[in-house]
N, CA, C and O atoms as a Tinker XYZ file with bonds, in Angstrom:
   304  protein
     1  N     -3.554000    1.113000   16.142000    73     2
     2  CA    -3.878000    1.605000   14.757000    64     1     3
     3  C     -2.938000    1.010000   13.923000    63     2     4     5
     4  O     -1.733000    0.998000   14.175000    81     3
     5  N     -3.519000    0.451000   12.810000    73     3     6
     6  CA    -2.925000   -0.038000   11.808000    64     5     7
     7  C     -2.738000    0.921000   10.834000    63     6     8     9
     8  O     -3.731000    1.554000   10.474000    81     7
     9  N     -1.324000    1.233000   10.175000    73     7    10
    10  CA    -0.939000    1.964000    9.008000    64     9    11
    11  C     -0.796000    1.065000    7.816000    63    10    12    13
    12  O     -0.236000    1.525000    6.821000    81    11
    13  N     -1.208000   -0.072000    7.810000    73    11    14
    14  CA    -1.415000   -0.881000    6.601000    64    13    15
    15  C     -2.294000   -0.602000    5.736000    63    14    16    17
    16  O     -3.395000   -0.470000    6.271000    81    15
    17  N     -2.308000   -0.437000    4.525000    73    15    18
    18  CA    -3.475000   -0.195000    3.274000    64    17    19
    19  C     -4.551000   -1.268000    3.601000    63    18    20    21
    20  O     -4.248000   -2.363000    4.074000    81    19
    21  N     -5.661000   -0.938000    3.357000    73    19    22
    22  CA    -6.766000   -1.851000    3.194000    64    21    23
    23  C     -6.652000   -2.763000    1.970000    63    22    24    25
    24  O     -6.466000   -2.329000    0.833000    81    23
    25  N     -6.779000   -4.082000    2.287000    73    23    26
    26  CA    -6.376000   -5.113000    1.218000    64    25    27
    27  C     -7.733000   -6.124000    0.954000    63    26    28    29
    28  O     -8.324000   -6.790000    1.804000    81    27
    29  N     -7.999000   -6.028000   -0.362000    73    27    30
    30  CA    -9.156000   -7.077000   -0.425000    64    29    31
    31  C     -8.845000   -8.570000   -0.641000    63    30    32    33
    32  O     -7.757000   -8.814000   -1.163000    81    31
    33  N     -9.598000   -9.543000   -0.333000    73    31    34
    34  CA    -9.081000  -10.520000   -0.817000    64    33    35
    35  C     -8.509000  -11.049000   -2.357000    63    34    36    37
    36  O     -7.585000  -11.840000   -2.547000    81    35
    37  N     -9.300000  -10.405000   -3.324000    73    35    38
    38  CA    -8.869000  -10.431000   -4.668000    64    37    39
    39  C     -7.557000   -9.693000   -4.867000    63    38    40    41
    40  O     -6.879000  -10.064000   -5.825000    81    39
    41  N     -7.121000   -8.763000   -4.155000    73    39    42
    42  CA    -6.034000   -8.079000   -4.190000    64    41    43
    43  C     -4.692000   -9.101000   -3.809000    63    42    44    45
    44  O     -3.590000   -9.288000   -4.323000    81    43
    45  N     -5.337000   -9.590000   -2.752000    73    43    46
    46  CA    -4.174000  -10.183000   -1.859000    64    45    47
    47  C     -3.724000  -11.676000   -2.729000    63    46    48    49
    48  O     -2.587000  -12.148000   -2.764000    81    47
    49  N     -4.728000  -12.139000   -3.275000    73    47    50
    50  CA    -4.517000  -13.258000   -4.522000    64    49    51
    51  C     -3.796000  -12.933000   -5.529000    63    50    52    53
    52  O     -2.928000  -13.705000   -5.937000    81    51
    53  N     -4.027000  -11.733000   -6.109000    73    51    54
    54  CA    -3.095000  -11.077000   -7.013000    64    53    55
    55  C     -1.505000  -11.136000   -6.821000    63    54    56    57
    56  O     -0.618000  -11.599000   -7.538000    81    55
    57  N     -1.483000  -10.396000   -5.400000    73    55    58
    58  CA    -0.113000  -10.195000   -5.100000    64    57    59
    59  C      0.710000  -11.818000   -4.849000    63    58    60    61
    60  O      1.874000  -12.069000   -5.163000    81    59
    61  N     -0.241000  -12.734000   -4.227000    73    59    62
    62  CA     0.636000  -14.175000   -4.168000    64    61    63
    63  C      1.190000  -14.577000   -5.475000    63    62    64    65
    64  O      2.353000  -14.853000   -5.771000    81    63
    65  N      0.003000  -14.552000   -6.277000    73    63    66
    66  CA     0.316000  -14.944000   -7.552000    64    65    67
    67  C      1.694000  -14.521000   -7.957000    63    66    68    69
    68  O      2.634000  -15.289000   -8.159000    81    67
    69  N      1.715000  -13.048000   -8.067000    73    67    70
    70  CA     2.736000  -12.249000   -8.617000    64    69    71
    71  C      4.048000  -12.654000   -7.853000    63    70    72    73
    72  O      5.077000  -12.406000   -8.481000    81    71
    73  N      4.186000  -13.152000   -6.784000    73    71    74
    74  CA     5.064000  -13.637000   -5.976000    64    73    75
    75  C      5.470000  -15.182000   -6.070000    63    74    76    77
    76  O      6.212000  -15.801000   -5.307000    81    75
    77  N      4.811000  -15.634000   -7.173000    73    75    78
    78  CA     5.539000  -16.976000   -7.459000    64    77    79
    79  C      4.471000  -18.053000   -6.836000    63    78    80    81
    80  O      4.752000  -19.214000   -7.135000    81    79
    81  N      3.351000  -17.899000   -6.061000    73    79    82
    82  CA     2.263000  -18.992000   -5.794000    64    81    83
    83  C      1.326000  -19.196000   -6.720000    63    82    84    85
    84  O      0.980000  -18.352000   -7.547000    81    83
    85  N      0.958000  -20.122000   -6.638000    73    83    86
    86  CA    -0.111000  -21.026000   -7.928000    64    85    87
    87  C     -1.248000  -21.343000   -7.022000    63    86    88    89
    88  O     -1.207000  -21.856000   -5.904000    81    87
    89  N     -2.348000  -20.909000   -7.769000    73    87    90
    90  CA    -3.662000  -21.363000   -7.092000    64    89    91
    91  C     -4.087000  -23.039000   -7.391000    63    90    92    93
    92  O     -4.512000  -23.504000   -8.448000    81    91
    93  N     -3.867000  -23.636000   -6.321000    73    91    94
    94  CA    -4.345000  -24.936000   -6.268000    64    93    95
    95  C     -5.813000  -25.259000   -6.613000    63    94    96    97
    96  O     -6.226000  -26.021000   -7.487000    81    95
    97  N     -6.442000  -24.588000   -5.821000    73    95    98
    98  CA    -7.977000  -25.156000   -5.919000    64    97    99
    99  C     -8.876000  -23.757000   -5.291000    63    98   100   101
   100  O     -8.328000  -22.882000   -4.621000    81    99
   101  N    -10.153000  -23.749000   -5.605000    73    99   102
   102  CA   -10.840000  -23.063000   -4.916000    64   101   103
   103  C    -12.225000  -23.821000   -4.172000    63   102   104   105
   104  O    -13.102000  -24.494000   -4.715000    81   103
   105  N    -12.095000  -23.516000   -3.012000    73   103   106
   106  CA   -13.299000  -24.150000   -2.161000    64   105   107
   107  C    -14.398000  -23.194000   -1.463000    63   106   108   109
   108  O    -14.410000  -22.697000   -0.337000    81   107
   109  N    -15.214000  -23.123000   -2.412000    73   107   110
   110  CA   -16.296000  -22.085000   -1.789000    64   109   111
   111  C    -15.744000  -20.483000   -2.341000    63   110   112   113
   112  O    -15.642000  -20.023000   -3.478000    81   111
   113  N    -15.524000  -20.042000   -1.324000    73   111   114
   114  CA   -14.840000  -18.276000   -1.474000    64   113   115
   115  C    -13.650000  -18.407000   -1.056000    63   114   116   117
   116  O    -13.146000  -17.311000   -0.812000    81   115
   117  N    -12.747000  -19.573000   -0.801000    73   115   118
   118  CA   -11.548000  -19.572000   -0.282000    64   117   119
   119  C    -10.679000  -20.047000   -1.432000    63   118   120   121
   120  O    -11.005000  -21.013000   -2.123000    81   119
   121  N     -9.562000  -19.347000   -1.625000    73   119   122
   122  CA    -8.723000  -19.675000   -2.584000    64   121   123
   123  C     -7.392000  -20.010000   -1.867000    63   122   124   125
   124  O     -6.752000  -19.360000   -1.040000    81   123
   125  N     -7.125000  -21.452000   -2.542000    73   123   126
   126  CA    -5.887000  -22.112000   -1.686000    64   125   127
   127  C     -4.731000  -22.230000   -2.635000    63   126   128   129
   128  O     -4.643000  -22.986000   -3.603000    81   127
   129  N     -3.753000  -21.246000   -2.140000    73   127   130
   130  CA    -2.455000  -21.417000   -3.214000    64   129   131
   131  C     -1.392000  -22.175000   -2.419000    63   130   132   133
   132  O     -1.439000  -22.368000   -1.205000    81   131
   133  N     -0.241000  -22.660000   -3.414000    73   131   134
   134  CA     0.676000  -23.397000   -3.009000    64   133   135
   135  C      2.008000  -22.909000   -3.702000    63   134   136   137
   136  O      2.145000  -22.315000   -4.771000    81   135
   137  N      2.826000  -23.274000   -2.904000    73   135   138
   138  CA     4.424000  -22.918000   -3.171000    64   137   139
   139  C      5.332000  -23.983000   -3.089000    63   138   140   141
   140  O      5.617000  -24.274000   -1.927000    81   139
   141  N      5.840000  -24.610000   -3.900000    73   139   142
   142  CA     6.897000  -25.519000   -3.917000    64   141   143
   143  C      7.891000  -25.220000   -2.491000    63   142   144   145
   144  O      7.835000  -25.893000   -1.461000    81   143
   145  N      8.459000  -24.480000   -2.640000    73   143   146
   146  CA     9.146000  -24.164000   -1.039000    64   145   147
   147  C      8.443000  -24.392000    0.277000    63   146   148   149
   148  O      9.105000  -24.642000    1.284000    81   147
   149  N      7.107000  -24.316000    0.306000    73   147   150
   150  CA     6.197000  -24.187000    1.609000    64   149   151
   151  C      5.729000  -25.577000    1.517000    63   150   152   153
   152  O      5.512000  -26.167000    0.459000    81   151
   153  N      5.570000  -26.118000    2.850000    73   151   154
   154  CA     5.254000  -27.776000    3.169000    64   153   155
   155  C      3.849000  -27.354000    3.478000    63   154   156   157
   156  O      3.267000  -28.375000    3.844000    81   155
   157  N      3.043000  -26.350000    3.503000    73   155   158
   158  CA     1.616000  -26.081000    3.622000    64   157   159
   159  C      1.053000  -24.834000    2.631000    63   158   160   161
   160  O      1.674000  -23.985000    1.991000    81   159
   161  N     -0.461000  -25.107000    2.790000    73   159   162
   162  CA    -1.104000  -23.978000    1.973000    64   161   163
   163  C     -1.451000  -22.402000    2.361000    63   162   164   165
   164  O     -1.523000  -22.047000    3.538000    81   163
   165  N     -1.605000  -21.725000    1.532000    73   163   166
   166  CA    -1.940000  -20.367000    1.931000    64   165   167
   167  C     -3.654000  -20.240000    1.435000    63   166   168   169
   168  O     -4.065000  -20.359000    0.281000    81   167
   169  N     -4.324000  -20.018000    2.435000    73   167   170
   170  CA    -5.719000  -19.664000    2.144000    64   169   171
   171  C     -6.338000  -18.244000    2.181000    63   170   172   173
   172  O     -6.371000  -17.503000    3.164000    81   171
   173  N     -6.769000  -18.020000    1.079000    73   171   174
   174  CA    -7.205000  -16.460000    1.015000    64   173   175
   175  C     -8.602000  -16.137000    0.823000    63   174   176   177
   176  O     -9.081000  -16.396000   -0.282000    81   175
   177  N     -9.439000  -15.543000    1.834000    73   175   178
   178  CA   -10.945000  -15.842000    1.472000    64   177   179
   179  C    -11.186000  -14.548000    0.576000    63   178   180   181
   180  O    -10.768000  -13.421000    0.842000    81   179
   181  N    -11.893000  -14.894000   -0.471000    73   179   182
   182  CA   -12.086000  -13.674000   -1.460000    64   181   183
   183  C    -13.504000  -13.310000   -1.627000    63   182   184   185
   184  O    -14.155000  -14.006000   -2.406000    81   183
   185  N    -14.021000  -12.449000   -1.095000    73   183   186
   186  CA   -15.581000  -12.017000   -0.791000    64   185   187
   187  C    -15.673000  -10.695000   -1.612000    63   186   188   189
   188  O    -16.059000   -9.668000   -1.054000    81   187
   189  N    -15.351000  -10.703000   -2.824000    73   187   190
   190  CA   -15.671000   -9.482000   -3.623000    64   189   191
   191  C    -14.703000   -8.609000   -3.245000    63   190   192   193
   192  O    -13.586000   -9.023000   -2.933000    81   191
   193  N    -14.983000   -7.443000   -3.230000    73   191   194
   194  CA   -14.179000   -6.249000   -2.983000    64   193   195
   195  C    -14.211000   -5.719000   -1.441000    63   194   196   197
   196  O    -13.875000   -4.579000   -1.120000    81   195
   197  N    -14.622000   -6.624000   -0.625000    73   195   198
   198  CA   -14.540000   -6.863000    0.706000    64   197   199
   199  C    -13.308000   -6.600000    1.241000    63   198   200   201
   200  O    -12.530000   -7.220000    0.516000    81   199
   201  N    -12.569000   -5.935000    2.245000    73   199   202
   202  CA   -11.462000   -5.929000    2.803000    64   201   203
   203  C    -11.133000   -7.071000    3.692000    63   202   204   205
   204  O    -12.015000   -7.639000    4.335000    81   203
   205  N     -9.903000   -7.416000    3.743000    73   203   206
   206  CA    -9.720000   -8.227000    4.737000    64   205   207
   207  C     -9.546000   -8.065000    5.926000    63   206   208   209
   208  O     -8.686000   -7.195000    6.068000    81   207
   209  N    -10.033000   -8.574000    7.222000    73   207   210
   210  CA    -9.740000   -7.960000    8.539000    64   209   211
   211  C     -8.058000   -8.052000    8.510000    63   210   212   213
   212  O     -7.344000   -8.738000    7.779000    81   211
   213  N     -7.737000   -7.219000    9.449000    73   211   214
   214  CA    -6.165000   -6.770000    9.834000    64   213   215
   215  C     -5.594000   -8.333000   10.151000    63   214   216   217
   216  O     -4.662000   -8.746000    9.460000    81   215
   217  N     -6.122000   -9.125000   11.123000    73   215   218
   218  CA    -5.821000  -10.386000   11.413000    64   217   219
   219  C     -5.533000  -11.274000   10.584000    63   218   220   221
   220  O     -4.520000  -11.974000   10.612000    81   219
   221  N     -6.503000  -11.311000    9.698000    73   219   222
   222  CA    -6.537000  -12.393000    8.511000    64   221   223
   223  C     -5.584000  -11.898000    7.456000    63   222   224   225
   224  O     -5.296000  -12.688000    6.557000    81   223
   225  N     -5.094000  -10.775000    7.448000    73   223   226
   226  CA    -4.181000  -10.194000    6.331000    64   225   227
   227  C     -3.148000  -10.585000    6.746000    63   226   228   229
   228  O     -2.490000  -11.310000    5.999000    81   227
   229  N     -2.578000  -10.226000    8.196000    73   227   230
   230  CA    -1.484000  -10.710000    8.886000    64   229   231
   231  C     -0.951000  -12.526000    8.852000    63   230   232   233
   232  O      0.156000  -13.017000    8.631000    81   231
   233  N     -2.024000  -13.041000    9.113000    73   231   234
   234  CA    -2.005000  -14.674000    9.286000    64   233   235
   235  C     -1.703000  -14.870000    7.257000    63   234   236   237
   236  O     -0.787000  -15.633000    6.951000    81   235
   237  N     -2.247000  -14.389000    6.445000    73   235   238
   238  CA    -2.006000  -14.763000    5.168000    64   237   239
   239  C     -0.259000  -14.514000    5.094000    63   238   240   241
   240  O      0.457000  -15.409000    4.646000    81   239
   241  N      0.180000  -13.516000    5.466000    73   239   242
   242  CA     1.372000  -12.994000    4.946000    64   241   243
   243  C      2.296000  -13.762000    6.006000    63   242   244   245
   244  O      3.439000  -13.923000    5.577000    81   243
   245  N      2.128000  -14.140000    6.958000    73   243   246
   246  CA     2.945000  -14.991000    8.027000    64   245   247
   247  C      2.805000  -16.375000    7.166000    63   246   248   249
   248  O      3.861000  -16.921000    6.847000    81   247
   249  N      1.733000  -16.900000    6.821000    73   247   250
   250  CA     1.820000  -18.420000    6.444000    64   249   251
   251  C      2.540000  -18.534000    4.979000    63   250   252   253
   252  O      2.963000  -19.644000    4.654000    81   251
   253  N      2.697000  -17.424000    4.077000    73   251   254
   254  CA     3.391000  -17.227000    2.878000    64   253   255
   255  C      4.652000  -16.865000    3.161000    63   254   256   257
   256  O      5.288000  -16.407000    2.212000    81   255
   257  N      5.297000  -16.956000    4.399000    73   255   258
   258  CA     6.487000  -16.833000    4.563000    64   257   259
   259  C      7.151000  -15.446000    4.098000    63   258   260   261
   260  O      8.357000  -15.290000    3.904000    81   259
   261  N      6.107000  -14.415000    3.944000    73   259   262
   262  CA     6.721000  -13.116000    3.419000    64   261   263
   263  C      6.804000  -12.048000    4.750000    63   262   264   265
   264  O      6.386000  -12.271000    5.886000    81   263
   265  N      7.515000  -10.749000    4.218000    73   263   266
   266  CA     7.416000   -9.564000    5.242000    64   265   267
   267  C      6.394000   -8.550000    4.819000    63   266   268   269
   268  O      6.278000   -8.385000    3.605000    81   267
   269  N      5.949000   -8.137000    5.290000    73   267   270
   270  CA     4.885000   -7.111000    5.360000    64   269   271
   271  C      5.525000   -6.232000    3.967000    63   270   272   273
   272  O      4.886000   -6.186000    2.916000    81   271
   273  N      6.514000   -5.735000    4.091000    73   271   274
   274  CA     7.088000   -5.123000    2.925000    64   273   275
   275  C      7.142000   -5.556000    1.442000    63   274   276   277
   276  O      6.975000   -4.812000    0.475000    81   275
   277  N      7.461000   -7.176000    1.418000    73   275   278
   278  CA     7.351000   -7.995000    0.280000    64   277   279
   279  C      5.806000   -7.965000   -0.394000    63   278   280   281
   280  O      5.529000   -7.719000   -1.568000    81   279
   281  N      4.951000   -8.268000    0.634000    73   279   282
   282  CA     3.887000   -8.444000    0.436000    64   281   283
   283  C      3.057000   -7.084000   -0.234000    63   282   284   285
   284  O      2.377000   -7.168000   -1.257000    81   283
   285  N      3.199000   -6.175000    0.331000    73   283   286
   286  CA     2.766000   -4.901000    0.134000    64   285   287
   287  C      3.234000   -4.263000   -1.254000    63   286   288   289
   288  O      2.565000   -3.559000   -2.012000    81   287
   289  N      4.610000   -4.708000   -1.395000    73   287   290
   290  CA     4.957000   -4.075000   -2.807000    64   289   291
   291  C      4.757000   -5.152000   -3.988000    63   290   292   293
   292  O      5.377000   -5.037000   -5.045000    81   291
   293  N      3.883000   -6.172000   -3.756000    73   291   294
   294  CA     3.654000   -6.796000   -4.799000    64   293   295
   295  C      1.850000   -6.415000   -5.337000    63   294   296   297
   296  O      1.365000   -6.753000   -6.417000    81   295
   297  N      1.245000   -5.762000   -4.398000    73   295   298
   298  CA     0.026000   -5.515000   -4.491000    64   297   299
   299  C     -0.137000   -4.713000   -5.997000    63   298   300   301
   300  O      0.729000   -3.953000   -6.431000    81   299
   301  N     -1.470000   -5.045000   -6.740000    73   299   302
   302  CA    -1.867000   -4.350000   -7.819000    64   301   303
   303  C     -1.892000   -2.970000   -7.397000    63   302   304
   304  O     -2.224000   -2.089000   -8.190000    81   303
């Protein structure tokens, strides 16, 4: 059982912006973020206020090269 807070795609996108990522493009409901220090993109599915599945959230945090603590501190 996870003790992490429920996070929507919209909130995850805002946190990444706060952490220095920029939104490169939007493809459907997937927002693509880039950061100069990273060789790859970070994809965040934004489906309104629906919360992200825990595995998807872990994948976003890992792809961004962040710790859970850094990511959750940046949430709105």
